[in-house]
N, C-alpha and C positions, 0 to 999 in steps of 0.2 A: 627896334632891331638895327644894328649897325650895318654899313655897306658890306663888310666882310661876310656876314652871314647870308646876305642876299645873293651873293655870287654863286652861280651854278658850277659845280666841280665836274668837269667832263673827263673821263678816263677811257682811253682807247687801248684795247688789247691788240698789239701789232701782229700777234699770231692768229688772230681771228680771220675768217674767210674774206670779209669785205672791208677790212680795216683801211685799205688804201682809198676806197671810195668815200668812206666816212671822213678821213683826213682831208681829202679834196673838198668835200662839202664844207667842213669846218673852216678851212682856209678861205674858201670863196665867200663865206658869210662872216668872216673876221671874228671867229669865236676862239677864245683861249681854251686850250686843252692840254692834258698830260697824256703821255703815251709810254708804253713799256712792253717789252716782250719777255720780261723777267718776272717770275711769280713773286719773289720776295720783295722786289722793288715796287710792284703794284700794291702789295700789302702795306708797305711803309707809307706810300702816298695816301692810301685810304685811311690808315690809322692816324696819320698826321692831320689830315683835313677834318676827320671826325672829332678829334680831340680839340681842335681849334674852334669848333662850334659851327662849321658849315652845315647847312640844312638840306640843300638840294644836290643830289648826286646823279650823274648820268653815266651809266656803264655801257660802252660800246664794245660788245663782245657776245659770247655765248653764255650758256648756263654755268660753266666753270668760272667765268669772270664774275658773274653775279654771286656765285657761291663764296668767292673770296671776300666780296663786300659784306655779305650776310654774316660771315663769321667774325669779321672785325666789328661790325655793327653790334652784334650780340655781346661783345666784350664790354660795351659801354654800360655804365649804371643805367637803370631804368629811366630815371629822370632826365638823363642826357639823350636818350633815344627819342624823346618827345619832339615832334615837329620835323623829324628827318624824313625826307621823301626820296624815293628811288625811281629814276627814269631809265628806260632800257631802249637802246638802239640795237636790234637783233642782227648780229653778223657772225654767229658761231656756226657750228655744224648742225645741231639738232634744234636749238632755240625753243626748247620745250615750254619754258615759262611764257615767252612772248606769244607762242601759238595758243597757250591755254587762256590767255587774257585778251586774245584777238588784237594784238598790236600789228600795225602795218609794217611790211618789210621795205617799203620805199623809205629812204633815209629822210627826206624832207617831211614826209607825212608822220614819220615816227617822232621827229623833233617837234612838229606842230602839236601832237598829242601832249607832249610835255609842257609846252607853252600854255596850253589850255588850263593847266593847273588842277585838273580833276584827278582825284586819287581814289584808290580802293584799298581797304585793309585786307591783308593776306596772312594766313597762318604760316608759321615756320615750325619745322619739326626738329627736335633735338635728339641726337643719338650720342649717349655718353657726353663728351665735351665738345662735340662738333654739331653743325647745324646744316640743314638743307631746306629747299623750298619747293622742289618739284617732285622727284621721285628717287628711290634708291633701293638698296637691298643687299642681301647676302647671297653667296653662291654664284650662280650664273651671271647676274648683272655685274658683280664685282670682277669676275673672271674675264668678261667681255672688255671691260675698261683696262684691265691689265694688258690684254692683247693689243688693244688700240694704242696704248702708250708705247708698247714695244715697237710698233710700226713708226714711231716718231724718232727713232734713235739714229738713223742715218739717211743719206740722200736716197738710196735705192728703196728702202722701206717707206720713206715719206712719199715717194712717187707712187707706190702701190696704194697707199692710203688716199692720195689725191684722186687716183683713177677710180677707186671704189666709191668715193664720195658718200652719199647718203646710205648706200647699200652695205657699208662696212660692218655695221652691227649685225645685219642678217648673215653676211658672209662668215663672220667669226662664229656666230651661233651654230650655223650649219657645219662648220669645220669641227667644232667641239662635239656635236652630235655624232658625226661620222667617225671621228678618230677616238671617241671615248671621253666621257666626262664623268668623274666619280661623284660629284656633287658635294654636299655638306651634310652634317648629321647633328641634329639636336638631341635632346634627352629622350625623344620618342621615335623620331622617323629619320630615314635617309631622304634628303630633299634635293630637288633640282635647283630650287631657288626659294628665297623669301623676298617678296616685294613689299615695300612700304611706300604708299602713294599719297601725295597731297593733291593730285590732279588725276584725270582719267587715263593718261597715257605716259609712256616713258620711251626715250630713244626715238622720238618723232612720230612713230606709227604703231608702237606696240601698245594697243589699247586694252590694258589689263583690268582697269577699274573704271568702267564708263560712268559709274554712279558717284565717283569721288569728286569732292569740291574742295577748293583751296581756301575757303572762308567759313567753314561750318563747324570748326572746333574739333574735328576728328581727322584721323587718317585711315586709309583702307590698307589692310594687310592681306596678302595672298601667300599661303604656304603651299608650294607645289612639290608634291612627293615625286620621287623618281618613278616614272611609270614602268610597268613590267616589260613591255615590248619596245623594240627599237622604233617601230613605226609610230608608237604612241608619243614619242618625243616630238615628232613632226606635227602630230595632231595638236599637241600643246602649243606649238609655235603658230599653227594656223588659227586655232581658237583664240589665242592671245591677241593676234593682229586684228581679229574681227570683233573684239569686245565680248567674247563668249567663253572665256576661260573657266568661268564658274560652272559651266555645264559638265566639266570633267570630274569624275568621281575621285581623282587623286589631287584635287585642289580644295583647300580649306580657306574660306574667306572670313575676315573679321573686320569690324569697324570699331576703332578704339581711340581713346584719348591718351592711353599709356599702356605700354607692354614691355615685358622683359623677355629676352631671348638668350638662351645658353647653348653653346655649341660644344661638341666634344673635342674639336681641334680649332686652333686659332685661325681667324679669317679676317680679311679686309671687309669693311662696310663701304658700299658706294653710295654717294649722295650727289645729285646734280652732275653726274659724270666725273666726280672726283673721288679719289680713294682716301678714306679716313684711317685713323690708327687701327692697327691689327689688334684683335682680341677674341676672347671666347664668350664674354658676357656683354650684352648690349641692352641698355636701358633707353627706351624710346618713348618720347612724349611730345604732344602737340603744344605749341605756344600760340593760343588764339589771338587773332588780330595783331600780329606782332610787328608788321611793317606796312607803311603806306607806299603804294606803287602808282605812279602816273599811268592812267590808262583811260 
């Protein structure tokens, strides 16, 4: 293997919470890195380095930054994906993947994990022509991300977002419950949400599928019907945060390798905190052992 392919490509998302600390560490340790606060620029860097044959990539950011890498990685022919490894320095808001695989949040310790060169194969989930690695869904999870993104549009709303911190997802959920949320509708039911999980939790603390694993060749699906009473919505939230959502009689659980969902109206699908292309039909399937993660 030539020297080019041995070099680690480190990409820092300047919009992530602890990007400044990561850059300070990289400068102190004399490590070359690329940085960007522009989504399209990040995609260009990732695509270029993948196509040139680099094998080790380190993403310094959150689940959204990882998602951009995953989607560019999946565009490669299968034979070119062989030997590619992904390292993660968690510095986003939720850091769901990092938490699921027990990565340290100390920057030096996270880099040490990567230098140990031990990897784990993890499944990736495909939804139509997009990919995600943690969790996602339709209805409420997508609507929450739409509202989170709205809070990033100007200085005033960005300040609110910063003040709310980790509680932003809960705050938006409560706001929707209080002021009304019509949900989505498939061919059978009116639904509060459809969750597709590759790990036990989503949004840092919403523990909807405690039995889910990211390396078993399956994903867990939860179809949450709109409950009859207003208070039942809050019960859904409470049970979901405690890993007991399956106890509710308006929740249907499934463990699948592939599933098709058809909605009556067009909707966004959310995966890894990112919004995918809007649609009414969603074909979802697991890709087993799809990527190597340093952990």
